[in-house]
N, C-alpha and C positions, 0 to 999 in steps of 0.2 A: 654262357654257351646256350644257343637256341636249340631246342629239341626238334629239329626239322624232320627227322625220320618218322617220328610219331605223327607230325603234321601230315606227312605223305600218306601214312597208313590210315589215318582218320578220313582224309579226303577220298582215298581209294575205296574205302568201305561205303561211304555215302554215295559216290558216283556209280559204284557197281550194283547198287540196289536196283533191281529191275522194276519197270513200270508196266502196268497192264497195257495191252495194245488198244485201249479204249480212249486214246488221245488224252491221257491225263495231263493237265497243265502243270508246269513247274510251280512248286509251292514255296513261298518264302517261309522259313522257320518262324513259328509264332513264339512270342515270349512265354516263358514257363508259367503255367497256370497254377493257382493255389488249389489244394484239395477241395476247397469249398466251391470252386467254380468249374471243376472238371470231374467227369465221372471216371472212377478208377476201374479198369478192366484187366483181369488176369486171365490169360489164355494159355493152355498148353498147345503144343504143335498140332496134336491130333484134333483138339477142339477147334483150332483155327482152320484146319483143313476141312473139317466137317461143316463148319459155318460157311466157308467159301463155296463148297459144292452146293449148298442149299440156298445161300443168300446172295451170291454174286449177281448183280443186275445183268451183266453181260451174258452169263450162262442162262439166266432165266429167259432173256430175250431169244437166245439161240434155241432153247427148248420149245418156245412157242413157235418159232419159225419151222422147227422140225415137225411139230404136230401139224402146222398149216400145210407143209409140203406133203405129208402123208394123206391129208384130207383132199388136197388137190389131185393126188395120184388116184385116189378112190373115185373122185368125181369124173376124171377123164375115163377111167376104166368102165364106168357105168353108162357112158354114152353109147356103147355097143348095143344096149337094149332099146335104143330108139328114143323117140320124143313123142309124148302124148300131150295134147293141148285141148283145153276147153275154150270155146269162142262163142261170142254172142254180140249181135249188133241190131240196132233199131234204125229204121230209115223212114223218112217221110219225103215223098216225091211231089213234083208239081202236078203230075197227073197219075192216073192208075197205071201200074206196071205189073208185069207177070210176077207172081209170088215165088215160083220155083221154075227150074228149066222145063221146057215142054217135053213131054214124053208121049208115046203112042197111047198109053192108058188114059191120059188126060184128053186126047183128041177123040176118044170114043164117044164122049158126050157132046161133041160139037165144039166149034170154036167159041161160041158164046158161053160155054160152061167153064172155060179156062179161068183159073183163080187170078183176078186182077185186083189190086188195091194200092192206094198211095201211102198207106201206113203199114209197115211190115216189120216183123220181128223174126230174126233168124238166130238159132242157137244149136250147139252140138259139139262133137269131138272130132279131132283130126290127129293122125299119127304118121310118123315117118320112121322107117327102120333101115339102117345101112346094112345091106346083105354082103356086099364085097366092095371094098374101097381100094383094091390094089395093094394092100399092105399098109396104107397110110394110117388107118385107125389103130391097128395092132402095134405099129411102131410108135405112134404117139402115146399109147398107153405105156409102152415099155420105157420111153424117154421120161415120162412123168414119174414112173417108179424109180428110175435111176436118179432123178433129181431129189426124190425123197431120201434115198440112200445117201446121196452126197450131203444133204443138210444134216442128216443124222451123224455122218462121219465128222462133219465140221464141229458139231456139238461135242462129240466124244473127244476129239483132239483139243478143243478149247478147254475142256475139263482138265486135261493133263497140263496145258499151258498155265491155267490158273493155279493148279497145284504147285508147279515149279515156281511161280511168282510168290506164292504164299511161303513156301519153304525158304526161298532166297531172302525175302524180306524178314522173315522170322529169324533166320540165322544172322542177318545183318543187324537186327535189333539186339540179339544176344551178344554179338561181337562188340557192338558199341557199348553195351553195358560193361563188358570186361575191360574195354579201353578206358572207360570212365573210372572203373575201379583201379586200374593200373595207374592212371594219372592222379587219382586221389591218394594212393600210397606215395607216389612221387612228391606230391605237394606236401604231404605230412612229413616226409623225410626232409625235404628242403626247409620246411618251417622249423623243424628241430635243429637242423644245421644252422639256420639263421639265428635262432635263439642263443646257441652256443657262441656263434661268431660275435653277436652283439656284446656279450660279456668279454670276449677276448679282445675285440677292437677297443672297447671302453677302457680295458686295463692295459692296452698297448702291446698285447701279445701277438696280434694279427693286424695286418694293414687294412685300411678302409676299402681298398680295391677288392679284397676277398669278399667282403660283405656285399658290395655292389654287384659282383658277379653272381652271388647266390640269389640276390633279389631279382636280377634279370632272369635267371633260370626259373625262379618261383613264379614270376608273373607270366612268363611264357607258358609254363605248365597250366596255370589257371586259364589262360586264353584258350589253350588247346582243349581243356576240359569243357569250356563253354561251347567251342565248336562241336565237340563230340555230343554234347547235350542237344544242340540244335539239330545235328544230323539224326540223332536218336528220335527226336520229335517228328522229323520229316518222315523217317522210315516207319514209325508207328502210325502216323496219319495215313500213309499210303496203304499199309497193311489193313487198317481198320476200314478204309474205303473199299478195299478189295473184298472185305467180308460183308459189305453192305451196312456197316456201323457208322456212327458219328465219328469223323476223323478228329474232332476236338477232344475226345476222351483220352485219358492217360493209360497207355497200354503197358502192362507188366508181363514179361515172358519168363519162361523157365531158363535156368543156366544152360550153357552149351554142354552137350554130352561129352563125357571123357573118352568114350570109345570112338574109334575111327570107322567110317562107313566102309562096307565091304561089297564088292561086286560078286554076285552069286550066280551069274549066267556066263556061259562060254561066248566067245566072239561070234561063233557060228549061229548060236541061238539069237543073239542080239541082231545080227544081220537079217535073219529070218523074220524077226519081229518088226524090223523096219519095213520089210516088204508088205506087211499086213497093217502098217500104221495108217491112221486116218488121212494124213496128207497124201500118201501114195494112193490110197483107195479113192480119194476124191479125184485125183488125176486120171486113174484108171476108169472110173465111172464117166468122167467127162469124155474120155476117148471113146467109150462105148456109145455115149449119146451122139457123138459126131458120126459114128458108123450108122446109127439109126437115122440120122439126118440124110445120109446118102440113100438109104433105102426109101425114105419118104420122097426124096427127089425123083427116084426111079418110078415111084407109084404114079407120077404125073403122066407117064406114058401108057398106063394100063387102064382099060375100060373099068367103069364103076357100075355096080348093080345095086339097086335100091328098091324098096317097096313103100307104098304110102296108102292111105285110105282116110275116109271121113264118114261121119254120120251126122246129119243136120235135120232139124225140124224147122218148118216155116209156118208162121201164123200171121193172120191179119183179121181185122174186125169183120170183114165180109165173108170170111171162111168159117164154116161151122167147127171144124176140127183141124188141128195142125197137120200139115203135109210133111212127110219125111222123105229124105233122100240119103242114099249111101253110095260109096264108091270104093273100090279096091284097085290098086294100080301097082304093077311091077314094071320097072323101067331100067334102061341101060344108057350110060353116058360114055361116049367114045371120044377121047381127045384126038383131034386131027391136026390142028395148026395153031400155034400161039406165037408166031413170029420168031421162033428160035429161043424163046425165053426159058423153056424147060431145059434145054441143053446147057444154058448158062447157069441155071440154078443147080443142075447136077454137077457141073464143073466146080462151082463154088463149094458145094457140100463135100466133094472129094478133097478139095484143098483144106477145108476145115478139119476133115478127118486126118489128113497127114499132119497138120499142125498140132492137133490134140495128141496124136501118137508120140510126136517128138517131145511135146511138153510133159507127157507122162514119163518118158525116159529121163528127161532133164530133172524132174522132181525126184525120181527114184535115186538117181546118182547123187544129187545134192543132199538128199537125206542120208545116204550112206556116208557121204563125206562128212556131214555134221556128226555122225556117230563116231567116226574115227577121230575127229577133232575133240569130241567130248571125252572119249576114252583116254586120249593122250593128256588132256587137261586134268582128268581125274587122277591118273598116275602121278602127274607132276604135283598136284595138290597134296597127295599122300606123302610124297617125298619132302615137300616143303613143311608139312606138319611134323614129320620126324625131325627135320633140321631145326624147326622152331623150338621143339622141346629141348633139344641139346643147347640151343642158344640161351634159353631161359636159365638152365642150370649153370652154364658158364657165366652168364651175365650177373646172376645173383651172387655167385662166389667172388667174382671180380669186384663187385660193388662192396661186398663185406670186407675184402682185403684193403681196398682203397680207403674205406672209412677208418680202419685201424691205422693205416699209414698216415692219414691226415691227422687223426687224433694224437698220434705220437710225434707229429712234426716231420715225419719222413716223406710225406707226399704233399702235393700242392692242391689247391682248391680246384684247379682245372682238371687234374687227374680224377678227383672225386666226382665232379660234375659230369665228366665224360663217362665214367663208369656207371653212374646212376642213369644217365640218358640211355646208355646201351642196355642196361637192365630193363628199364621200362619200355624201351623200344622193342626188346625181345618179347616181353609179355604181350604187348599190343600185337606184334607179329604172330605170336602163337594164337591169340584170339582170332585174328584174321585168317590164319591158316586153317583153324578148325572150321570156321564158317565157310571158307572157300572149298574145303573138302566136301562138306555137306551139300553146298550148292552145285559143285561139279558132279556129284553122284546123282542129285535130283535132275540135273540136265540130261544125263543118260536116260533116266526114267521117262522124262518128257519126250525124248526122241523115239524110244522104242514103245512107249505107252504101256509100260508094265513096271512093276516094282522089282527091277533087276538089281538095284543097289539098296542095301538096307543098313 
């Protein structure tokens, strides 16, 4: 009899192990490495979480992006103080030209006293200060600040997603360890049964078909243990890569905890936490940016006020000392006609504002829906865990009874093998149920971005 139920459990554990959203490629399970060729790594869950928060390449990249966005916001905010430049240029002309603009003071000495030269050097400072830009400057600063907050929210949310992936992969590794242990016990029991049957078949007390059925179940169990080992290597490699470690290392994890995770927050508090989650905050900030875009579009209809000035010195070989000039200017720019483009830009900005507002509401409702789904999955996982414990107790007792019946000749080999398959299937299901409960609880934590399940 083939132990197909355990096959399904092992496959489900491997397939359900989450992958980082960093486009990780599917990895073919590598052959088992010897201790001499692979580094042994033992990590507790807390150590793995700590390493992931500090060493995950994706989180590091997002942190740099967040810092860059903050610096961009500061750079935009400082444009309100104007622009001061230093300038200098040297010119050589075909013939002598005026060194600086003509002024009444220069004409006092006559036209012949004007400073002419073909070789000229000009140097000095110029500045521009925006006095009033119709709200464009202040809104641009505000949009840059909102962009920095969006990037920071993305970084915070990604930390919780990485935490969820670490916990899920870690519990999957723990589950597969228990599945391998259950299959090892099954193989040991089948080997003992085969040894007894060898003697019975040789002495004619049992038919050869009984031994063949045991051999079939034994080889099937060995095959499943090999599958579980390959899946364990895959999960371990994914977890190590998530921590920024070498995926070729051999990862050892702590056993699954015997206690069930508990939800320590009320549904009302969880929903309030969703409203403040990073994903919802990002959508809200994007909506605010779109509103700022409308105000910027409106500023195209408003006059602009600016001030500028400069101070330059002009020197030439024929002039004894450098001549200086300076200028201060205050101006206003009044938009009159741009072919109707301003109205179209304003209409487009308003449409983007409407779209961003609807996207925010969509994100908020989807996040609340995910919370309800995660809470239902958590309750279902706890119920499955309770049922799995009862199944193990029942399966163990049934296998013990069938072993006695077979040894006394009252039962068949099929009954014994079915009982053992149910027992080990129950043990594997219990391991999966424990891991599923932990993962379901951590899913709630990742949605509300707080440790609501412990």
